C-alpha positions as CSV (number, residue, x, y, z in Angstrom):
1,X,10.3,14.0,-1.1
2,X,7.2,14.5,0.8
3,X,5.0,16.7,-1.7
4,X,6.5,16.1,-5.1
5,X,7.3,13.0,-7.1
6,X,9.7,12.1,-9.8
7,X,6.8,11.9,-12.3
8,X,6.1,15.6,-11.9
9,X,9.6,16.3,-13.0
10,X,9.2,14.2,-16.1
11,X,5.8,15.4,-17.1
12,X,5.9,17.7,-20.1
13,X,3.1,18.6,-22.7
14,X,5.9,19.4,-25.2
15,X,7.6,16.1,-24.8
16,X,4.2,14.5,-25.2
17,X,3.3,16.3,-28.3
18,X,6.6,15.6,-29.9
19,X,6.9,12.0,-28.9
20,X,10.2,12.8,-26.6
21,X,10.9,10.3,-24.0
22,X,11.6,12.4,-21.0
23,X,12.4,9.8,-18.4
24,X,14.4,10.9,-15.5
25,X,17.6,8.8,-15.6
26,X,18.4,7.1,-12.3
27,X,21.8,8.9,-12.0
28,X,20.0,12.3,-11.8
29,X,17.3,11.3,-9.2
30,X,19.6,12.3,-6.3
31,X,19.6,16.0,-7.8
32,X,15.8,16.1,-8.0
33,X,15.6,14.9,-4.5
34,X,18.0,17.4,-3.2
35,X,16.0,20.2,-4.8
36,X,12.6,18.7,-3.5
37,X,14.1,18.1,0.1
38,X,16.1,21.3,0.5
39,X,13.8,23.7,-1.5
40,X,10.4,22.6,-2.8
41,X,9.2,20.5,0.2
42,X,9.9,23.3,2.8
43,X,8.5,26.0,0.4
44,X,5.3,23.8,0.1
45,X,5.2,23.3,4.0
46,X,5.4,27.2,4.4
47,X,3.2,28.0,1.6
48,X,0.3,25.7,2.8
49,X,-1.2,25.2,-0.6
50,X,-0.3,23.1,-3.7
51,X,2.5,24.3,-6.1
52,X,2.6,23.0,-9.6
53,X,5.9,22.1,-11.4
54,X,5.3,23.4,-14.7
55,X,8.9,22.2,-16.0
56,X,11.2,19.9,-14.2
57,X,13.8,17.5,-15.6
58,X,14.5,18.2,-19.3
59,X,16.3,15.5,-21.5
60,X,18.4,17.2,-24.3
61,X,15.7,16.7,-27.0
62,X,13.1,18.5,-24.8
63,X,15.5,21.1,-23.7
64,X,16.1,21.9,-27.3
65,X,12.3,21.8,-28.2
66,X,11.5,24.4,-25.5
67,X,14.6,26.5,-26.6
68,X,16.2,26.1,-23.1
69,X,19.8,26.9,-22.6
70,X,22.4,24.5,-23.3
71,X,23.6,24.8,-19.8
72,X,20.3,24.6,-18.1
73,X,19.9,23.2,-14.8
74,X,16.9,21.3,-16.0
75,X,19.2,19.1,-17.9
76,X,20.8,17.7,-14.8
77,X,17.5,17.6,-12.7
78,X,18.5,20.5,-10.6
79,X,15.8,23.1,-11.7
80,X,12.0,23.4,-11.6
81,X,9.6,26.0,-13.0
82,X,7.0,26.4,-10.5
83,X,3.5,28.1,-10.4
84,X,0.7,28.7,-8.0
85,X,-1.6,29.3,-11.0
86,X,-1.5,33.1,-11.2
87,X,1.1,35.8,-11.3
88,X,0.1,37.6,-8.0
89,X,0.8,34.4,-6.1
90,X,3.7,33.5,-8.2
91,X,5.3,36.9,-6.9
92,X,4.5,36.0,-3.2
93,X,6.2,32.6,-3.8
94,X,9.3,34.1,-5.3
95,X,9.6,36.4,-2.2
96,X,8.9,33.6,0.3
97,X,11.7,31.6,-1.1
98,X,14.1,34.4,-0.3
99,X,12.4,35.2,3.0
100,X,12.6,31.6,4.1
101,X,16.4,31.6,3.4
102,X,16.2,28.5,1.2
103,X,19.3,27.4,-0.6
104,X,19.2,27.9,-4.2
105,X,21.5,28.7,-7.2
106,X,19.1,30.8,-9.3
107,X,15.8,32.2,-8.6
108,X,14.2,33.8,-11.6
109,X,11.0,35.7,-12.2
110,X,10.1,34.5,-15.5
111,X,7.9,36.8,-17.8
112,X,6.4,39.0,-15.0
113,X,5.9,36.2,-12.6
114,X,4.1,33.9,-15.1
115,X,6.1,31.3,-13.4
116,X,9.3,31.0,-11.1
117,X,12.4,29.1,-11.9
118,X,14.5,27.8,-8.9
119,X,17.5,25.6,-9.2
120,X,19.8,24.2,-6.9
121,X,23.2,22.9,-7.6
122,X,24.6,21.9,-4.0
123,X,28.2,22.9,-5.2
124,X,27.2,26.3,-6.1
125,X,24.6,27.9,-3.9
126,X,25.1,31.5,-5.0
127,X,21.5,32.5,-4.4
128,X,21.5,34.6,-7.6
129,X,18.0,36.5,-8.1
130,X,17.1,37.3,-11.8
131,X,14.1,38.9,-13.6
132,X,13.8,37.8,-17.2
């Protein structure tokens, strides 16, 4: 984990506003580390500029508060919503993930590249690309 920290995966304005403890359980740190080591760090190296995690790990209460899916990879520390800060650059980031051949379970263009969702379940690397 070179460019990202566990704290970035825990940070959530929604959790803060609602008084939700979104501390990453130790048993899920391996999932976060795999996502960072296999996807996010190589992506950051290739991108050459900072990438922000806008949503990482979500405890059940936080996932419910944000309207997340009951089967979300965020619940298991296997997903991150990432952004460069603008839609044009996010579109490039989305394409770069594919061009680099990085492993992922799902890669989702969220709301016209408002952010990019990337998940990695190492037992299900299906490289599914979606646009929501």
